N, C-alpha and C positions, 0 to 999 in steps of 0.2 A: 212292402218292399224296403222299408226303412232299415230293417234288420241287416240287409246287405251292406248298407253304409256303415253300420256299427262294426260288422265283421271286417270291412275294409280298413277302418281306422285302427282297430285293435291289431289286425295283421300287420299293418304298416309300422306299428310301434314294437310289436313283440318279435316278429320273425327275423328282422335284421339283428336284433339284440341276441337272439338265440344262435345266430350263425357263428358268432365268435365273440364271447363276452369281453375279451381282452384286446381284440384287434379291431379297432374302429374302421380302418380301410376295408376290411372284409365285410363288415356290416353295411357300409355304404355301398359296396359292390353288389351285395345281395339285394339291397333295397332298390337300387337304380336298375339293375338288370331284371329284377322281378317286375317292376313297373313297366319297363320297356317291352319285355316279352308279353306281358299281359295286355298292354294296349295294342301291340301289333297283332296278337292272336285275336283279340276282340274285333279289330277292324277287318282282318282278313276273313274270319269265320263268322262274322255278324253275330257275335255273342254279347251278353251283357258285360259291360266293362268292369264293374265292381267285383263280381264273382270270378271273372277271368283273371283279374289282377291278383286276387287272393290265391287262386290256384297256381298261378305262375310264381308267386312268392314262395309257396310251399315247395314247388318243384325246384326252384333255385336254392332253397335251403337244403333240400335233400342232396342235390348235386354238390353243393359246397361241403356238406358233411362227408359225403363219400370221397371227395377229392382230398379233404383234410385227413381223413382216415387212411387213405392210400399213401399220401405223402408221409405221414408219420410212421407207417409200417415200413416204408422204404428206408427211412432214416435210422430205424432201430433194428 
């Protein structure tokens, strides 16, 4: 089960950085919201915290990328 901890650490470092390499506030938002959603889902659904946080970080990254893509297509 230690591998889940490794995934959690790497996901915590990499996923917010992927959200927006040049916009630090967006990276913070992805990290904070991913952790909050992951912990909330873990508590409500009685799931393992580490894996749920990693999944929530990925979902938050995808939503952020979709929002950024939709916003940029509206501007151009």
